[in-house]
C-alpha positions as CSV (number, residue, x, y, z in Angstrom):
1,M,-5.9,-6.2,33.1
2,Q,-2.2,-6.9,33.3
3,V,-0.9,-10.3,34.0
4,Y,2.7,-11.1,35.0
5,T,4.9,-13.9,34.3
6,T,8.5,-14.8,34.8
7,S,9.6,-16.4,31.5
8,A,6.9,-16.2,28.8
9,P,7.7,-12.5,27.7
10,F,11.3,-13.6,26.9
11,L,10.1,-16.7,25.0
12,V,7.8,-14.6,22.8
13,T,10.4,-12.0,21.9
14,S,12.9,-14.8,21.2
15,C,10.5,-16.5,19.0
16,Q,9.6,-13.2,17.0
17,V,13.3,-12.6,16.3
18,F,13.8,-15.9,14.5
19,T,10.5,-16.2,12.8
20,R,12.0,-14.6,9.7
21,I,14.5,-17.5,9.2
22,H,11.4,-20.0,8.7
23,Q,9.7,-17.4,6.4
24,S,12.7,-17.1,4.0
25,Q,12.8,-20.7,2.6
26,V,13.5,-19.5,-1.0
27,D,17.1,-18.8,-0.3
28,H,17.6,-20.3,3.1
29,L,21.4,-20.8,3.4
30,N,22.2,-17.3,2.0
31,F,19.6,-15.8,4.4
32,I,21.3,-17.5,7.3
33,R,24.8,-16.3,6.4
34,S,23.8,-12.7,5.9
35,S,21.4,-12.3,8.9
36,L,22.5,-14.8,11.4
37,S,24.8,-12.4,13.3
38,T,22.3,-9.8,13.4
39,L,19.5,-12.0,14.7
40,A,21.9,-13.7,17.3
41,D,22.7,-10.2,18.5
42,K,19.1,-9.4,19.1
43,W,18.6,-12.8,20.7
44,D,21.6,-12.2,23.0
45,V,20.1,-9.1,24.3
46,I,16.9,-10.8,25.2
47,D,18.7,-13.6,27.0
48,L,20.9,-11.1,29.0
49,Q,17.8,-9.3,30.0
50,Q,16.3,-12.6,31.4
51,S,19.6,-13.3,33.2
52,I,19.3,-9.9,35.0
53,T,15.7,-10.7,36.2
54,M,16.8,-13.9,37.8
55,S,17.9,-13.3,41.4
56,S,18.4,-16.9,42.4
57,H,21.6,-18.6,41.1
58,V,19.9,-22.0,41.5
59,A,17.1,-21.2,39.1
60,A,19.5,-19.4,36.7
61,R,21.9,-22.4,36.6
62,A,19.0,-24.9,36.0
63,S,17.5,-22.6,33.3
64,S,20.8,-22.3,31.5
65,L,21.5,-26.1,31.6
66,Q,18.0,-26.7,30.2
67,G,18.4,-24.1,27.4
68,S,21.9,-25.4,26.4
69,G,20.5,-29.0,26.3
70,L,17.6,-27.9,24.2
71,L,19.9,-26.4,21.7
72,R,22.2,-29.5,21.7
73,A,19.3,-31.8,21.2
74,F,17.7,-29.7,18.3
75,S,21.1,-29.2,16.7
76,S,21.3,-33.0,16.3
77,A,17.7,-33.4,15.2
78,F,17.9,-30.8,12.5
79,P,21.5,-30.9,11.0
80,H,20.5,-28.3,8.3
81,L,19.8,-25.8,11.0
82,S,22.9,-26.6,13.1
83,T,24.6,-23.5,11.9
84,I,22.2,-21.3,13.8
85,F,22.3,-23.5,17.0
86,I,25.9,-23.5,17.0
87,E,26.1,-19.7,16.9
88,L,23.7,-19.4,19.7
89,K,25.5,-21.8,21.9
90,R,28.8,-19.7,21.0
91,R,27.0,-16.5,22.2
92,I,26.1,-18.4,25.5
93,L,29.6,-19.5,26.2
94,L,31.0,-16.0,25.6
95,G,28.4,-14.3,27.5
96,S,28.7,-16.7,30.6
97,I,32.6,-16.1,30.5
98,D,32.5,-12.3,30.0
99,E,29.6,-11.4,32.3
100,R,30.2,-14.3,34.8
101,I,26.4,-15.0,35.0
102,Y,24.4,-18.0,33.5
103,R,23.2,-17.5,30.1
104,G,21.2,-19.4,27.5
105,H,18.0,-19.8,29.4
106,A,15.2,-22.4,28.8
107,A,12.8,-19.6,27.7
108,T,14.8,-17.8,25.3
109,C,16.3,-21.1,23.8
110,F,12.8,-22.5,23.5
111,G,11.6,-19.3,21.8
112,A,14.4,-19.3,19.3
113,V,14.0,-23.0,18.3
114,A,10.1,-22.4,17.9
115,G,10.8,-19.5,15.8
116,I,13.4,-21.2,13.6
117,L,10.9,-24.1,13.1
118,G,8.0,-21.8,12.3
119,I,6.0,-22.7,15.4
120,D,3.5,-20.0,16.0
121,I,3.6,-17.9,19.2
122,T,0.4,-19.1,20.8
123,T,1.6,-22.9,20.4
124,A,5.0,-22.1,21.6
125,V,3.8,-20.4,24.8
126,S,1.2,-23.2,25.4
127,I,3.9,-25.9,25.0
128,F,6.3,-24.1,27.3
129,L,4.0,-23.4,30.0
130,Y,2.5,-26.8,29.9
131,T,5.8,-28.7,30.1
132,T,6.8,-26.3,33.0
133,C,3.5,-27.2,34.7
134,R,3.9,-30.9,34.1
135,D,7.5,-31.0,35.5
136,M,6.6,-29.1,38.6
137,V,3.7,-31.5,39.2
138,N,5.8,-34.5,38.6
139,A,8.4,-33.2,41.1
140,A,5.6,-32.9,43.7
141,V,4.4,-36.4,43.1
142,R,7.9,-37.9,43.3
143,M,8.4,-36.1,46.7
144,N,5.1,-37.5,47.9
145,L,3.5,-34.1,48.4
146,I,0.6,-35.1,46.3
147,G,-0.8,-38.3,44.9
148,P,-0.7,-39.2,41.1
149,L,-4.4,-38.7,40.8
150,D,-4.3,-35.4,42.5
151,G,-1.4,-34.5,40.2
152,G,-3.4,-35.1,37.1
153,N,-6.1,-32.9,38.5
154,V,-3.8,-30.2,39.3
155,T,-2.2,-30.4,35.9
156,Y,-5.6,-30.0,34.3
157,T,-6.4,-27.0,36.4
158,I,-3.3,-25.3,35.6
159,S,-3.6,-26.0,31.8
160,C,-7.0,-24.4,31.7
161,R,-5.5,-21.2,33.3
162,I,-2.7,-21.3,30.8
163,Q,-5.2,-20.9,28.0
164,T,-6.8,-17.9,29.9
165,L,-3.4,-16.4,30.4
166,I,-2.5,-16.6,26.7
167,Q,-5.9,-15.1,25.8
168,I,-5.2,-12.2,28.1
169,Y,-2.0,-11.5,26.4
170,H,-4.0,-11.2,23.0
171,I,-1.7,-13.6,21.1
172,E,-3.1,-14.2,17.8
173,A,-1.5,-17.2,16.2
174,G,-1.9,-16.1,12.6
175,N,-0.6,-12.6,12.7
176,Q,1.6,-13.2,15.9
177,I,0.3,-9.9,17.5
178,L,0.6,-9.3,21.3
179,N,-0.3,-6.4,23.5
180,P,3.0,-5.2,25.0
181,Q,1.3,-3.2,27.7
182,K,0.0,-6.5,29.1
183,F,3.1,-8.7,28.5
184,L,5.5,-7.9,31.3
185,P,8.3,-10.1,33.0
186,F,7.8,-10.1,36.7
187,Q,9.1,-12.1,39.6
188,I,5.8,-13.9,40.7
189,A,7.2,-15.9,43.7
190,P,9.9,-13.9,45.4
191,L,9.7,-16.0,48.7
192,L,10.3,-19.2,46.8
193,D,13.1,-17.4,44.8
194,I,14.8,-16.7,48.1
195,L,14.5,-20.1,49.5
196,S,15.7,-21.8,46.5
197,N,19.1,-20.1,47.1
198,A,19.7,-22.7,50.0
199,H,19.3,-25.7,47.5
200,D,23.1,-26.2,47.1
201,R,23.4,-26.6,51.0
202,L,20.8,-29.3,51.3
203,Y,22.0,-32.7,52.4
204,T,19.8,-34.5,49.9
205,R,19.1,-32.8,46.4
206,L,16.5,-34.7,44.4
207,F,16.1,-32.2,41.6
208,N,18.1,-29.6,39.7
209,S,15.8,-26.8,40.5
């Protein structure tokens, strides 16, 4: 059984790229100096691949703003790791200018942070998907599409499905193994993606995405 998702595959691969930094605590600074450029190159390719899969400029812009904000927040929270976050932000800026597309997406930045901090892939995916679900439900509540109590029920239902999704991916927290044949990025809501392109022309815009 294959399950498709928009952002989680990019999060996982980004997390895998930076897991080595957390594992090399013996000579942390020297490891960063010698390997940061190579790791950032790999991450940059993953981030570019996610940019290519996003057809909505509204979603791409929102994702980029969230990712850049995430790096900025963690750079301040973990000063000893600021060298890594500064390099990633530099790659985002250069990529945005050279390719004229939005770079530094929420999934790839979150995955990089999770890997750097040593958060296992299962936990990282769970956190990311849960917060995405929570934000979408909160938006629906604020727009009076559903009530607060219904929102809690919807959040719980989706959270249960998130755990099923992770099990299907065969992600094992200890060894960080996944089945690549079942882990495919895919546009799962093309109609919503098309409609979101009209966001900038709305008279009233309550949310960034």
